[in-house]
C-alpha positions as CSV (number, residue, x, y, z in Angstrom):
1,M,1.6,-23.5,7.5
2,S,-1.7,-24.0,9.2
3,E,-4.1,-26.6,7.8
4,P,-7.1,-25.1,6.0
5,A,-10.5,-25.3,7.6
6,A,-12.6,-28.2,6.4
7,E,-15.6,-27.2,4.3
8,G,-18.3,-26.2,6.8
9,G,-15.8,-26.1,9.7
10,K,-14.9,-23.0,11.7
11,V,-11.9,-20.9,10.6
12,R,-9.4,-20.1,13.3
13,V,-8.7,-16.4,13.1
14,A,-6.8,-13.6,14.8
15,V,-6.9,-9.8,14.4
16,V,-3.6,-7.9,14.1
17,G,-4.1,-4.2,15.1
18,V,-7.0,-3.5,17.5
19,G,-7.4,0.2,17.2
20,D,-10.8,1.7,16.4
21,F,-11.4,-0.4,13.3
22,G,-9.5,-3.5,14.4
23,R,-11.7,-3.6,17.4
24,N,-14.7,-3.9,15.1
25,H,-13.0,-6.8,13.4
26,V,-12.7,-8.5,16.8
27,R,-16.3,-7.8,17.6
28,V,-17.6,-9.3,14.4
29,F,-15.3,-12.3,14.2
30,R,-16.3,-13.1,17.8
31,D,-20.0,-13.1,16.7
32,L,-19.7,-15.1,13.5
33,A,-20.6,-18.8,13.7
34,E,-18.0,-19.5,10.9
35,A,-15.1,-18.2,13.0
36,E,-13.2,-19.3,16.0
37,L,-11.6,-16.1,17.4
38,V,-8.2,-17.3,18.7
39,G,-6.7,-13.9,19.8
40,V,-5.4,-10.5,19.0
41,V,-2.0,-8.9,18.4
42,D,-1.1,-5.3,19.0
43,T,2.1,-3.4,19.7
44,N,0.1,-1.4,22.4
45,A,-0.1,-4.0,25.2
46,D,-2.7,-2.1,27.2
47,R,-5.0,-1.8,24.2
48,A,-4.5,-5.5,23.3
49,R,-5.4,-6.6,26.9
50,Q,-8.5,-4.3,27.0
51,V,-9.9,-5.5,23.7
52,A,-9.1,-9.1,24.5
53,A,-10.9,-8.8,27.8
54,E,-13.9,-7.1,26.3
55,F,-14.4,-9.9,23.8
56,A,-13.2,-12.8,25.9
57,T,-10.3,-13.8,23.7
58,A,-6.5,-14.1,24.2
59,V,-3.6,-11.7,23.7
60,L,-1.0,-13.3,21.4
61,P,2.6,-12.2,21.9
62,D,3.7,-11.5,18.3
63,L,3.2,-12.3,14.6
64,E,5.4,-15.4,14.8
65,S,3.0,-16.9,17.4
66,L,0.2,-17.0,14.8
67,A,1.5,-19.8,12.6
68,G,0.0,-23.1,13.7
69,R,-2.6,-21.4,15.9
70,V,-4.7,-19.7,13.3
71,E,-5.5,-20.0,9.6
72,A,-6.5,-16.5,8.8
73,V,-5.9,-12.9,9.9
74,G,-7.7,-9.6,9.8
75,L,-5.0,-6.9,9.5
76,A,-6.0,-3.4,10.7
77,V,-2.7,-1.7,11.4
78,P,-1.7,1.8,9.9
79,T,-1.6,1.8,6.1
80,V,2.2,2.2,6.0
81,E,2.6,-1.2,7.8
82,H,0.1,-3.1,5.6
83,A,2.7,-4.5,3.1
84,R,5.4,-5.3,5.6
85,I,3.2,-7.1,8.1
86,G,0.9,-8.5,5.5
87,C,3.7,-10.1,3.5
88,R,5.1,-11.7,6.7
89,L,1.7,-13.2,7.5
90,L,1.2,-14.5,4.0
91,E,4.7,-16.1,4.1
92,Q,3.7,-17.9,7.2
93,G,0.9,-19.5,5.2
94,L,-1.9,-17.5,6.6
95,D,-4.9,-16.2,4.6
96,L,-5.2,-12.4,4.9
97,L,-7.9,-9.7,4.9
98,V,-6.1,-6.4,4.8
99,E,-7.9,-3.1,5.4
100,K,-8.1,-0.5,2.7
101,P,-6.2,1.1,1.2
102,M,-4.3,-2.2,0.7
103,A,-0.9,-0.5,0.8
104,A,0.9,2.8,0.9
105,T,2.2,2.4,-2.7
106,L,1.5,0.4,-5.8
107,A,4.8,-1.4,-5.4
108,E,3.8,-2.5,-1.9
109,A,0.4,-3.6,-3.2
110,D,2.2,-5.7,-5.8
111,A,4.4,-7.2,-3.1
112,L,1.2,-8.4,-1.2
113,I,-0.3,-9.8,-4.4
114,T,3.0,-11.7,-5.2
115,A,3.3,-13.0,-1.7
116,A,-0.3,-14.3,-1.7
117,R,0.2,-16.0,-5.1
118,R,3.6,-17.5,-4.2
119,N,2.2,-19.0,-1.0
120,G,-1.2,-20.0,-2.4
121,R,-3.1,-17.8,0.1
122,V,-6.3,-15.9,0.0
123,L,-5.8,-12.1,-0.1
124,Q,-8.9,-10.0,0.4
125,V,-8.9,-6.2,0.6
126,G,-11.3,-4.5,3.1
127,H,-13.5,-2.5,0.8
128,L,-16.5,-3.2,2.9
129,E,-19.0,-1.0,1.0
130,R,-18.9,-3.6,-1.8
131,F,-20.9,-5.7,0.7
132,N,-23.4,-2.9,1.5
133,P,-26.9,-4.4,0.8
134,A,-27.7,-1.3,-1.4
135,V,-24.6,-1.8,-3.5
136,V,-25.4,-5.6,-3.8
137,A,-28.9,-4.7,-5.0
138,V,-27.7,-2.1,-7.5
139,E,-25.2,-4.4,-9.1
140,K,-28.0,-6.6,-10.3
141,V,-29.7,-3.8,-12.3
142,V,-26.7,-2.0,-13.8
143,T,-26.8,-2.1,-17.6
144,R,-24.9,0.7,-19.2
145,P,-24.5,3.6,-16.8
146,L,-23.8,7.0,-18.3
147,F,-23.4,9.5,-15.4
148,F,-22.6,9.2,-11.7
149,E,-22.9,11.7,-8.9
150,V,-21.3,10.5,-5.6
151,H,-21.1,12.2,-2.2
152,R,-19.4,10.8,0.9
153,L,-19.4,13.4,3.6
154,G,-18.6,12.9,7.2
155,V,-18.0,15.0,10.3
156,F,-14.4,15.3,11.6
157,S,-12.9,12.4,13.5
158,P,-9.3,11.9,14.7
159,R,-9.5,8.4,13.1
160,S,-7.3,7.6,10.0
161,L,-5.6,11.0,9.8
162,D,-2.4,9.3,8.7
163,V,-3.8,9.3,5.1
164,D,-5.5,11.9,2.9
165,V,-9.3,11.8,2.6
166,V,-8.9,10.3,-0.9
167,Y,-7.4,7.1,0.6
168,D,-9.5,7.2,3.8
169,V,-12.9,7.9,2.4
170,M,-13.1,8.4,-1.4
171,I,-11.4,5.1,-2.2
172,H,-14.6,3.3,-1.2
173,D,-16.5,5.0,-4.1
174,L,-13.6,4.7,-6.5
175,D,-13.6,0.9,-5.9
176,I,-17.4,0.7,-6.5
177,L,-17.1,2.8,-9.7
178,L,-14.5,0.5,-11.1
179,A,-16.7,-2.5,-10.3
180,L,-19.8,-0.9,-11.9
181,V,-18.3,0.7,-15.0
182,A,-15.6,-2.0,-15.8
183,A,-13.8,0.3,-18.3
184,P,-10.4,2.1,-18.2
185,V,-10.2,5.7,-17.0
186,A,-9.6,8.1,-20.0
187,D,-9.3,11.4,-18.2
188,L,-9.4,12.8,-14.6
189,K,-9.4,16.2,-13.0
190,A,-9.4,16.7,-9.3
191,V,-9.1,19.4,-6.6
192,G,-8.7,19.1,-2.9
193,I,-7.5,21.1,0.2
194,P,-6.4,20.6,3.8
195,V,-8.8,22.1,6.3
196,L,-8.2,20.8,9.8
197,T,-5.1,18.7,9.2
198,D,-1.9,18.8,7.0
199,K,-3.5,16.2,4.7
200,V,-6.2,16.7,2.1
201,D,-9.5,16.8,4.0
202,I,-12.0,17.5,1.2
203,A,-11.6,16.4,-2.4
204,H,-13.6,16.3,-5.6
205,A,-12.8,14.4,-8.8
206,R,-14.3,14.3,-12.2
207,I,-13.5,11.0,-13.9
208,E,-14.2,10.1,-17.5
209,F,-14.0,6.5,-18.5
210,E,-13.2,5.2,-22.0
211,S,-16.7,4.0,-22.4
212,G,-18.0,7.6,-22.1
213,V,-19.2,7.3,-18.5
214,V,-18.6,10.4,-16.4
215,A,-18.5,10.4,-12.6
216,N,-18.3,13.3,-10.2
217,V,-17.1,12.1,-6.8
218,T,-16.9,14.3,-3.7
219,A,-15.4,13.2,-0.3
220,S,-15.1,15.2,2.9
221,R,-14.2,14.5,6.5
222,V,-14.9,18.0,7.6
223,S,-18.6,18.3,6.8
224,T,-21.3,19.4,9.3
225,E,-23.5,16.5,8.2
226,R,-23.1,12.8,7.3
227,V,-24.1,12.0,3.7
228,R,-23.2,8.8,1.9
229,K,-25.1,8.6,-1.4
230,M,-24.5,7.5,-5.0
231,R,-26.8,8.4,-7.9
232,F,-26.5,7.4,-11.5
233,F,-28.3,7.5,-14.8
234,Q,-28.6,4.8,-17.5
235,Q,-30.9,4.7,-20.5
236,H,-34.4,5.7,-19.5
237,E,-33.8,5.3,-15.8
238,Y,-32.3,6.8,-12.7
239,I,-31.0,4.9,-9.6
240,S,-30.2,6.3,-6.2
241,L,-28.6,4.4,-3.3
242,D,-28.1,5.5,0.2
243,Y,-25.2,3.7,1.9
244,T,-26.3,4.6,5.4
245,R,-29.9,3.5,5.0
246,Q,-28.8,0.5,2.9
247,D,-31.6,1.1,0.4
248,A,-31.8,1.8,-3.3
249,L,-34.5,3.4,-5.5
250,R,-35.0,2.8,-9.2
251,V,-37.0,5.3,-11.3
252,R,-37.9,4.2,-14.8
253,V,-39.2,6.4,-17.6
254,R,-42.4,4.6,-18.7
255,Q,-43.5,7.3,-21.1
256,P,-41.0,10.0,-22.2
257,G,-42.1,13.3,-23.7
258,P,-43.6,16.6,-22.5
259,Q,-45.8,14.7,-20.0
260,P,-43.6,11.9,-18.9
261,Q,-44.7,9.0,-16.7
262,F,-42.5,7.1,-14.2
263,D,-42.4,3.8,-12.4
264,F,-40.8,3.8,-8.9
265,E,-39.3,0.7,-7.6
266,K,-37.5,0.2,-4.3
267,L,-34.9,-2.5,-4.9
268,P,-35.1,-5.5,-2.6
269,T,-32.3,-5.5,0.0
270,Q,-31.4,-7.7,2.9
271,P,-30.2,-5.5,5.8
272,E,-26.8,-6.4,7.3
273,E,-23.8,-4.7,8.7
274,P,-21.4,-4.4,5.7
275,L,-18.4,-5.4,7.9
276,R,-20.2,-8.5,9.0
277,A,-21.0,-9.5,5.4
278,E,-17.4,-8.7,4.4
279,L,-15.8,-10.8,7.1
280,R,-18.3,-13.7,6.5
281,A,-17.4,-13.6,2.8
282,F,-13.7,-13.7,3.7
283,L,-14.2,-16.8,5.9
284,G,-16.1,-18.3,3.0
285,A,-13.2,-17.7,0.6
286,V,-10.8,-19.3,3.2
287,R,-13.0,-22.4,3.5
288,S,-13.7,-22.8,-0.2
289,R,-10.3,-21.7,-1.5
290,Q,-12.1,-19.5,-4.0
291,A,-11.0,-16.0,-5.0
292,P,-12.6,-13.4,-2.8
293,R,-15.0,-10.8,-4.2
294,V,-12.5,-8.0,-3.5
295,D,-9.2,-9.6,-4.3
296,G,-5.7,-8.1,-4.4
297,A,-6.2,-7.0,-8.0
298,A,-9.3,-5.1,-7.2
299,G,-7.6,-3.4,-4.2
300,R,-4.7,-2.4,-6.4
301,R,-7.0,-0.9,-9.1
302,A,-8.7,1.2,-6.4
303,L,-5.4,2.3,-5.0
304,E,-4.1,3.2,-8.5
305,L,-7.2,5.3,-9.2
306,A,-6.8,7.0,-5.8
307,D,-3.2,7.8,-6.7
308,R,-4.4,9.4,-9.9
309,V,-6.9,11.5,-8.0
310,M,-4.1,12.7,-5.6
311,A,-1.9,13.4,-8.6
312,G,-4.7,15.5,-10.1
313,I,-5.1,17.4,-6.8
314,L,-1.4,18.1,-6.6
315,E,-1.3,19.3,-10.2
316,H,-4.3,21.6,-9.6
317,A,-2.6,23.0,-6.6
318,R,0.6,23.6,-8.5
319,R,-1.2,25.5,-11.3
320,V,-3.0,27.6,-8.8
321,Q,0.2,28.5,-7.1
322,L,1.7,29.5,-10.5
323,G,-1.3,31.7,-11.2
324,A,-2.6,29.7,-14.1
325,F,-6.2,30.5,-13.0
326,A,-5.7,34.3,-12.6
327,I,-8.5,36.3,-14.2
328,P,-7.1,38.1,-17.3
329,Q,-7.2,41.9,-17.4
330,A,-9.6,43.4,-19.8
331,S,-7.8,45.1,-22.8
332,G,-8.2,48.7,-23.8
């Protein structure tokens, strides 16, 4: 087991899996003053050498070579490998940031949580939008939200096609909803279809929480434009945030009635790349030995809700195939 970094000292870190997103982990860790980037591991030797050369770090031979060299790991391999590799790293005494979704199944998510607890390790899940300055600003003004409208639309990219859009894209907003609402889900209906792949490429869910909050969530990776917005209403006010612009607007009803009056307030934000803020927070948790903001339990809750959305999509598809939505013939 590696010795933990002293308070205020640099954390020795490696990145396992340096594909498109793993490369971004390498880039950011290399730039953070709190980190000492020791090296990278990837089963694709050419890719590992290319990324290591680009960011002036080393190629490490395998997972076993990490123990004693590093204290923490950023894990960005395909989702189906998260639990297997993540548990091995945690058993070696390494703190772990695992990309979202944290695992392919809830049982695998539980295995990661158990391994982290058994070995006294930090386990953080890579829901980087929690660190978006707009989300951070909105969290400070949430009181009792009543209705959410969420759109996360992107143009097609060959990245992350090993999972449905619910796990690739929508799960960001499911995680944020769970954090803002803090109530169990009472009912859920969903629909989704494949468009360009054999996975679900566009999905919509209507989620009702036990507190009465209703959320409409749409996610697509086949849009002609890029939209990443959340809007919600709470008593006498409306709040809109734009993930891309990293800003949030609060509109308050100062005088209701037939001639209403409004106050407009742009919430203060501190612009920063969400991945940078996320990895910096991870290093802070490693150094302080405090629970991370997005821990294994939060990652599991988001995965569980994503599973429920997918189950709703499959149920809707089954009903359609059985003709449950056929238009009835007029009598007489």
